[in-house]
NUDO-603606 format. One record per residue: x, y, z of N, C-alpha, C, O in turn. Coordinates in steps of 0.1 Angstrom, whole numbers, padded with zeros to 4 digits, always signed. Layout:
XYZXYZXYZXYZ...
***
This chain:
-0266+0057+0277-0268+0062+0264-0254+0060+0255-0256+0052+0246-0248+0062+0255-0237+0062+0249-0229+0046+0244-0222+0044+0234-0231+0040+0250-0228+0023+0251-0243+0019+0240-0242+0010+0232-0250+0025+0240-0265+0018+0233-0262+0024+0218-0266+0018+0208-0255+0036+0217-0255+0042+0205-0243+0036+0198-0245+0032+0186-0229+0033+0204-0221+0024+0199-0226+0011+0192-0222+0006+0182-0236+0005+0202-0239-0006+0197-0247-0011+0182-0249-0019+0173-0252+0003+0188-0263+0007+0174-0250+0008+0163-0248-0002+0157-0245+0017+0161-0233+0011+0151-0225+0005+0152-0215+0011+0147-0222-0005+0157-0219-0018+0153-0227-0027+0145-0223-0035+0136-0241-0023+0150-0252-0035+0146-0249-0028+0131-0246-0035+0121-0250-0018+0131-0252-0011+0114-0241-0014+0104-0243-0016+0092-0225-0013+0114-0214-0016+0104-0217-0030+0099-0218-0030+0087-0220-0045+0109-0224-0054+0103-0231-0054+0094-0226-0060+0084-0244-0047+0093-0255-0048+0082-0246-0042+0069-0248-0047+0058-0238-0033+0069-0234-0030+0056-0223-0036+0054-0220-0035+0042-0213-0045+0061-0206-0056+0059-0211-0069+0047-0207-0075+0037-0219-0068+0051-0237-0079+0045-0239-0070+0032-0237-0075+0021-0244-0055+0033-0243-0056+0020-0238-0054+0006-0242-0054-0005-0221-0049+0015-0211-0046+0002-0203-0058+0009-0195-0057+0019-0209-0075-0002-0203-0085+0001-0189-0085-0008-0189-0080-0019-0177-0091-0002-0170-0092-0010-0165-0090-0029-0157-0085-0036-0179-0101-0031-0180-0099-0045-0182-0093-0050-0182-0096-0062-0186-0078-0046-0192-0066-0054-0179-0063-0051-0182-0052-0046-0164-0064-0050-0152-0059-0051-0141-0062-0058-0129-0063-0056-0153-0066-0076-0143-0067-0084-0146-0063-0096-0157-0057-0098-0139-0064-0105-0138-0050-0113-0152-0058-0126-0154-0068-0132-0160-0039-0124-0172-0042-0131-0169-0043-0145-0159-0038-0150-0181-0051-0153-0180-0054-0166-0187-0041-0178-0186-0040-0190-0193-0032-0169-0197-0025-0178-0203-0012-0168-0199-0011-0156-0210-0003-0173-0215+0012-0171-0225+0002-0159-0221-0003-0148-0240+0001-0164-0248-0007-0157-0240-0011-0141-0241-0005-0130-0230-0025-0146-0228-0030-0130-0221-0020-0121-0223-0019-0109-0216-0014-0127-0211-0002-0119-0216+0012-0109-0212+0017-0098-0227+0013-0117-0240+0025-0112-0248+0014-0106-0259+0018-0105-0246+0004-0104-0254-0004-0091-0247-0004-0084-0251+0001-0074-0235-0007-0083-0225-0003-0070-0231+0011-0067-0237+0010-0057-0231+0019-0071-0226+0039-0071-0245+0037-0059-0246+0044-0049-0254+0029-0064-0267+0032-0060-0266+0028-0044-0270+0036-0036-0259+0016-0039-0256+0009-0026-0254+0019-0018-0260+0019-0007-0246+0029-0023-0237+0042-0012-0255+0047-0006-0265+0046-0014-0255+0051+0006-0265+0061+0014-0266+0074+0010-0267+0084+0018-0265+0074-0002-0266+0096-0006-0272+0094-0016-0266+0101-0024-0286+0087-0024-0294+0091-0032-0286+0089-0045-0293+0091-0055-0278+0086-0046-0272+0084-0065-0285+0075-0072-0292+0067-0065-0287+0077-0081-0297+0071-0090-0291+0067-0107-0285+0074-0115-0295+0052-0108-0289+0046-0123-0291+0057-0135-0285+0057-0146-0299+0064-0132-0297+0079-0140-0289+0087-0143-0285+0090-0155-0286+0092-0131-0278+0102-0127-0264+0099-0139-0259+0089-0143-0260+0117-0142-0243+0116-0148-0236+0120-0137-0240+0122-0125-0223+0123-0142-0213+0118-0133-0210+0133-0125-0205+0134-0113-0213+0143-0132-0212+0155-0122-0228+0157-0112-0229+0166-0104-0237+0149-0114-0246+0149-0106-0242+0133-0094-0244+0131-0082-0238+0128-0100-0228+0115-0088-0222+0122-0081-0227+0122-0069-0209+0131-0083-0199+0136-0076-0205+0149-0065-0200+0153-0054-0217+0151-0072-0220+0163-0062-0231+0153-0052-0238+0160-0044-0233+0147-0051-0243+0136-0040-0235+0133-0030-0237+0135-0018-0220+0125-0039-0207+0119-0028-0203+0132-0023-0201+0134-0011-0203+0137-0029-0192+0155-0017-0207+0158-0007-0206+0163+0004-0217+0156-0012-0227+0158+0002-0226+0153+0011-0226+0157+0022-0223+0140+0006-0220+0126+0016-0207+0129+0024-0206+0132+0036-0197+0129+0016-0184+0128+0025-0187+0141+0037-0186+0140+0049-0190+0147+0031-0188+0162+0039-0199+0159+0053-0194+0162+0064-0212+0153+0053-0218+0146+0065-0209+0139+0068-0202+0145+0076-0206+0130+0067-0199+0120+0070-0190+0121+0083-0180+0129+0084-0195+0111+0094-0186+0112+0104-0179+0098+0107-0182+0087+0103-0169+0101+0113-0160+0087+0108-0165+0078+0121-0168+0082+0132-0165+0067+0114-0169+0054+0126-0162+0051+0136-0152+0044+0131-0160+0051+0149-0155+0049+0159-0148+0035+0159-0138+0032+0166-0159+0023+0148-0153+0011+0153-0146+0010+0137-0152+0003+0128-0137+0014+0134-0127+0012+0123-0120+0026+0125-0125+0037+0123-0105+0023+0131-0099+0036+0135-0092+0041+0124-0084+0050+0128-0092+0039+0104-0088+0044+0095-0096+0052+0087-0094+0059+0077-0110+0050+0097-0119+0060+0088-0116+0074+0083-0118+0080+0072-0110+0076+0095-0102+0093+0090-0092+0096+0079-0090+0108+0075-0089+0089+0076-0077+0088+0066-0082+0083+0053-0076+0083+0043-0097+0076+0053-0101+0071+0043-0112+0077+0038-0116+0074+0026-0118+0084+0045-0123+0099+0042-0115+0110+0034-0120+0115+0024-0104+0112+0038-0091+0122+0031-0093+0116+0020-0102+0120+0012-0086+0109+0017-0081+0100+0003-0093+0097-0003-0090+0089-0013-0105+0097-0003-0113+0093-0010-0122+0111-0014-0128+0113-0025-0121+0119-0004-0121+0134-0012-0113+0136-0022-0116+0140-0033-0099+0132-0015-0092+0133-0027-0094+0127-0043-0090+0132-0054-0101+0116-0042-0104+0105-0052-0115+0112-0056-0114+0110-0068-0126+0119-0056-0135+0126-0063-0130+0139-0066-0136+0145-0075-0120+0145-0059-0119+0161-0064-0111+0156-0079-0110+0164-0088-0104+0142-0080-0096+0142-0094-0109+0133-0097-0100+0130-0104-0119+0128-0099-0132+0127-0110-0140+0138-0113-0145+0139-0124-0143+0151-0103-0147+0163-0110-0138+0170-0118-0143+0179-0124-0123+0167-0119-0114+0177-0127-0111+0171-0135-0101+0174-0141-0123+0156-0140-0120+0149-0150-0109+0138-0154-0105+0135-0166-0106+0135-0141-0095+0126-0137-0099+0117-0135-0111+0115-0138-0087+0104-0129-0090+0090-0122-0094+0089-0112-0088+0098-0105-0102+0084-0105-0101+0085-0090-0099+0079-0084-0105+0069-0081-0087+0083-0077-0075+0076-0065-0071+0090-0058-0067+0100-0063-0071+0088-0045-0063+0099-0036-0056+0094-0026-0059+0083-0022-0047+0099-0022-0034+0097-0015-0032+0102-0002-0039+0112+0000-0026+0099+0008-0020+0111+0018-0012+0105+0024-0008+0094+0020-0007+0111+0035+0011+0106+0041+0007+0115+0053+0003+0127+0053+0010+0105+0066+0007+0115+0080+0019+0103+0087+0027+0093+0084+0014+0112+0098+0026+0109+0110+0019+0094+0118+0007+0092+0119+0027+0087+0122+0023+0074+0128+0020+0076+0144+0012+0069+0150+0024+0082+0148+0027+0084+0165+0012+0095+0169+0005+0094+0179+0009+0105+0157+0002+0117+0160-0011+0114+0153-0021+0118+0159-0011+0108+0143-0019+0110+0131-0022+0117+0122-0030+0115+0113-0012+0127+0125-0008+0141+0117-0015+0140+0104-0017+0128+0104-0019+0145+0094-0022+0146+0080-0013+0155+0076-0013+0167+0078+0001+0146+0066+0009+0160+0060+0005+0165+0048+0007+0177+0047+0003+0162+0042-0001+0160+0025-0013+0152+0021-0015+0140+0024-0017+0158+0016-0029+0148+0007-0026+0155-0009-0022+0167-0010-0028+0145-0019-0029+0145-0033-0037+0136-0040-0040+0125-0035-0041+0140-0054-0050+0134-0063-0043+0128-0077-0034+0135-0082-0048+0114-0083-0040+0110-0094-0045+0125-0106-0055+0133-0103-0035+0127-0118-0034+0137-0123-0029+0133-0139-0024+0141-0147-0032+0124-0140-0026+0121-0152-0030+0123-0165-0023+0123-0175-0049+0127-0163-0056+0130-0176-0054+0144-0171-0053+0151-0180-0054+0149-0158-0054+0164-0162-0043+0175-0167-0042+0186-0173-0032+0162-0161-0018+0171-0171-0011+0165-0178+0000+0170-0180-0016+0154-0185-0010+0145-0192+0001+0139-0193+0008+0138-0203+0001+0134-0183+0020+0127-0175+0011+0114-0171+0000+0113-0164+0021+0101-0178+0017+0091-0176+0019+0085-0160+0011+0077-0155+0025+0089-0156+0034+0089-0144+0027+0093-0131+0031+0087-0121+0017+0103-0131+0013+0109-0122+0002+0102-0114-0008+0108-0112+0002+0091-0110-0006+0081-0106-0011+0093-0088-0008+0105-0085-0017+0084-0084-0019+0092-0066-0013+0093-0063-0010+0105-0062-0002+0082-0058+0006+0080-0049+0017+0088-0051+0023+0094-0042+0023+0088-0068+0031+0095-0068+0030+0108-0072+0041+0113-0075+0020+0116-0073+0019+0128-0068+0021+0134-0055+0028+0144-0051+0015+0126-0049+0015+0126-0032+0028+0130-0027+0031+0138-0019+0038+0119-0034+0050+0120-0032+0061+0136-0035+0069+0143-0029+0054+0136-0049+0059+0148-0058+0062+0157-0052+0073+0162-0053+0048+0163-0041+0046+0173-0037+0049+0174-0021+0051+0184-0015+0048+0161-0016+0055+0163-0005+0069+0162-0006+0072+0163+0006+0081+0160-0013+0092+0159-0016+0097+0172-0018+0109+0175-0015+0088+0183-0023+0094+0191-0035+0089+0203-0024+0090+0215-0026+0082+0198-0012+0080+0210-0004+0089+0213+0011+0088+0205+0020+0099+0226+0009+0112+0224+0021+0104+0225+0031+0113+0224+0039+0093+0225+0039+0090+0225+0052+0086+0209+0055+0082+0206+0067+0087+0200+0048+0089+0186+0050+0100+0176+0049+0101+0164+0048+0114+0188+0050+0127+0186+0049+0130+0175+0062+0135+0164+0060+0125+0181+0073+0119+0171+0084+0123+0160+0088+0130+0155+0096+0114+0155+0076+0107+0143+0075+0115+0133+0064+0109+0123+0058+0125+0136+0064+0127+0130+0053+0147+0134+0053+0151+0145+0056+0158+0118+0047+0165+0117+0047+0171+0115+0032+0171+0105+0025+0176+0129+0030+0176+0125+0014+0168+0124+0003+0163+0134+0000+0164+0112-0004+0153+0110-0007+0145+0100-0001+0133+0097-0004+0152+0093+0009+0144+0087+0018+0138+0091+0032+0143+0097+0041+0123+0086+0031+0113+0093+0044+0122+0086+0061+0127+0074+0062+0122+0094+0068+0124+0085+0084+0115+0079+0087+0103+0081+0084+0122+0069+0095+0107+0060+0103+0096+0072+0110+0098+0083+0115+0081+0065+0110+0074+0067+0116+0060+0075+0109+0051+0082+0113+0063+0070+0093+0054+0078+0084+0044+0066+0074+0049+0056+0070+0031+0071+0073+0022+0062+0063+0017+0069+0051+0012+0080+0051+0019+0060+0039+0013+0063+0028+0000+0054+0028+0000+0042+0027-0013+0065+0029-0025+0062+0029-0034+0059+0013-0041+0069+0011-0037+0051+0004-0040+0055-0008-0060+0049-0008-0065+0043+0001-0066+0053-0019-0080+0056-0021-0078+0038-0020-0082+0029-0013-0069+0037-0035-0069+0021-0038-0059+0018-0037-0050+0027-0037-0055+0003-0036-0043-0003-0034-0031-0004-0046-0031-0010-0057-0020+0004-0038-0011+0009-0052-0007+0000-0060-0005-0012-0057-0006+0007-0073+0002-0003-0086+0018-0006-0087+0029-0001-0082+0016-0015-0095+0034-0019-0095+0043-0006-0091+0049-0004-0081+0042+0008-0108+0049+0018-0100+0050+0020-0089+0058+0017-0081+0038+0026-0087+0036+0032-0069+0039+0023-0060+0044+0028-0050+0040+0013-0059+0043+0002-0048+0060+0006-0052+0065+0012-0042+0066+0004-0060+0083+0005-0061+0086+0018-0057+0094+0020-0048+0080+0027-0062+0085+0042-0056+0080+0043-0040+0082+0054-0035+0074+0035-0033+0070+0037-0016+0078+0031-0013+0086+0035-0004+0080+0019-0018+0094+0008-0011+0106+0018-0016+0113+0008-0014+0109+0022-0018+0123+0032-0025+0123+0041-0011+0133+0042-0005+0109+0049-0006+0109+0059-0001+0107+0055+0012+0110+0064+0020+0103+0043+0019+0107+0037+0031+0097+0039+0039+0101+0041+0050+0082+0040+0038+0075+0041+0047+0059+0032+0043+0055+0027+0033+0052+0033+0056+0047+0022+0058+0031+0027+0050+0027+0038+0049+0026+0016+0045+0014+0021+0034+0002+0010+0036+0002-0002+0036-0008+0018+0038-0027+0010+0041-0031+0016+0028-0027+0027+0022-0040+0007+0025-0051+0012+0012-0065+0008+0018-0067-0001+0026-0075+0016+0014-0090+0015+0017-0098+0005+0010-0107-0002+0016-0093+0002-0008-0095-0008-0009-0088-0017-0019-0076-0014-0022-0093-0028-0023-0078-0035-0029-0083-0031-0044-0094-0030-0048-0071-0030-0052-0070-0027-0069-0072-0046-0074-0061-0050-0075-0080-0053-0076-0081-0065-0084-0074-0065-0098-0067-0075-0099-0075-0061-0103-0066-0057-0119-0050-0059-0116-0044-0069-0119-0043-0044-0108-0033-0040-0109-0022-0040-0098-0009-0040-0099-0033-0040-0084-0030-0042-0069-0016-0047-0070-0013-0055-0079-0008-0044-0062+0006-0052-0061+0006-0057-0047+0015-0066-0045-0001-0054-0037+0008-0059-0029+0003-0076-0026+0007-0081-0016-0003-0080-0032-0003-0097-0028+0004-0103-0044+0000-0113-0049+0015-0095-0050+0019-0100-0062+0036-0098-0055+0045-0102-0061+0037-0094-0044+0051-0090-0042+0059-0099-0043+0070-0095-0046+0057-0114-0043+0067-0123-0043+0071-0117-0060+0081-0110-0058+0069-0116-0070+0070-0114-0082+0079-0101-0089+0080-0097-0100+0083-0098-0079+0091-0090-0080+0108-0093-0078+0112-0103-0071+0116-0085-0084+0127-0097-0081+0133-0092-0068+0131-0080-0064+0142-0100-0062+0149-0102-0051+0149-0087-0042+0145-0084-0031+0156-0081-0052+0161-0066-0044+0148-0061-0041+0147-0060-0029+0139-0058-0047+0130-0049-0041+0116-0058-0036+0107-0052-0031+0117-0072-0037+0108-0076-0028+0117-0077-0011+0109-0078-0001+0131-0076-0009+0132-0073-0001+0131-0061+0006+0131-0059+0019+0131-0050-0004+0130-0036+0001+0114-0032+0009+0111-0026+0019+0107-0041-0001+0091-0038+0006+0086-0049+0016+0074-0050+0020+0097-0056+0021+0093-0067+0032+0098-0055+0042+0088-0056+0050+0102-0050+0045+0111-0037+0053+0104-0029+0064+0107-0026+0076+0090-0027+0051+0079-0017+0060+0066-0025+0059+0065-0035+0052+0051-0020+0070+0037-0022+0069+0031-0021+0061+0025-0010+0060+0028-0031+0050+0020-0034+0038+0005-0035+0045+0007-0042+0055-0008-0032+0044-0018-0035+0050-0030-0032+0046-0030-0019+0045-0043-0037+0042-0059-0031+0043-0058-0023+0051-0051-0028+0060-0063-0012+0053-0069-0002+0062-0076-0013+0067-0076-0024+0063-0081-0005+0078-0095-0009+0090-0102+0004+0085-0102+0015+0092-0107+0004+0077-0120+0020+0067-0132+0008+0070-0131-0004+0069-0144+0018+0077-0161+0013+0075-0159+0009+0058-0152+0012+0049-0175-0003+0059-0174-0009+0045-0178+0000+0037-0174-0002+0026-0187+0014+0039-0188+0024+0032-0177+0031+0028-0178+0035+0017-0166+0033+0033-0156+0043+0026-0149+0035+0020-0141+0038+0011-0153+0021+0023-0144+0006+0011-0153+0004-0002-0149-0004-0010-0164+0010-0004-0173+0011-0022-0170+0026-0023-0170+0029-0035-0169+0036-0016-0167+0048-0019-0154+0045-0031-0155+0045-0043-0141+0042-0021-0129+0045-0026-0132+0030-0042-0125+0033-0051-0137+0020-0043-0141+0011-0049-0147+0019-0062-0141+0020-0073-0155+0023-0061-0162+0029-0069-0157+0041-0080-0158+0043-0092-0151+0048-0069-0143+0058-0077-0136+0056-0085-0135+0060-0096-0125+0043-0076-0115+0041-0085-0119+0035-0101-0112+0033-0111-0129+0033-0100-0138+0026-0115-0144+0035-0121-0150+0030-0131-0145+0047-0120-0152+0059-0121-0153+0063-0136-0161+0071-0140-0140+0058-0144-0132+0064-0156-0148+0056-0164-0153+0062-0174-0153+0047-0162-0161+0036-0170-0173+0045-0170-0175+0048-0182-0180+0050-0165-0192+0062-0168-0188+0069-0180-0196+0070-0189-0179+0071-0181-0179+0085-0195-0174+0081-0203-0177+0084-0214-0163+0071-0201-0151+0065-0209-0141+0073-0208-0135+0074-0219-0136+0079-0200-0126+0088-0201-0112+0087-0202-0104+0096-0205-0108+0070-0200-0100+0064-0202-0094+0063-0214-0082+0065-0215-0101+0060-0228-0106+0057-0239-0096+0071-0250-0098+0071-0262
***
C-alpha cells in the first residue's frame, strides 16, 4: 500500500511539473498574468480575489501542505514560503529565508524581507535573516567572528540578489533557493563579479533547491506579489 501511495505521489509530481512549465517562471508583465499563475496553485484562488483573500487561501494551503517525499528540500521551501507570505500580509515584499544545520536539518532561524515595513533599503530577506541570526547570542557557537562555521545552509524562497549574494559569500555558508530570480538573481551571474568575490563565492555550494513544483510556484508568485497592488511604487 505504501509503495502504491508513493507511486501516486510520483505521478502527481510529474503532472505538476508539466503544469508549472519553465515558461511560467519568467517575469510577469502585468497583474492579469501574475493572477493566472496564482490560480494554478491548488488552493482556490480566483482572478477577482484581492491581496487579503489571496493571502488567506495560501495560508490555509501551506498549513495543510505535507512535504513531498520526492523532494528533500520541501521542508525548507515551506518555511521560506511561509515567511514570504508573512511579509506580503504585513505589506512587504514576498521573500523569506532561513538558515539550518546541514547535518541535522535543524532550522536555526527564519526571517523575511522588511524593506517596506521598516523603510530600510538594505533589509532584504537574507539580510534580515543574517542580521537577526548574528545578533542573537545563542548563535555564537555557530560563528567565528563575522564568519559562520562550516555546516550551515541559507535557504531562500527566491534566488539571492547581488547584495544578498555577497553577504552570504562573506558569511561563508552554502546557499539554496526555491525559485530563480530572472530579473536580479545572482547565482548565474557569478562571473560578473570581481575576481576576489568570485573566488570567495566559489568556496561554497550554491544551487537551486530540490523542492516540489507547487512550492516553487508559490515562491515565484510571492516574489512578484507586489504587482498585485503596486506596493513598490
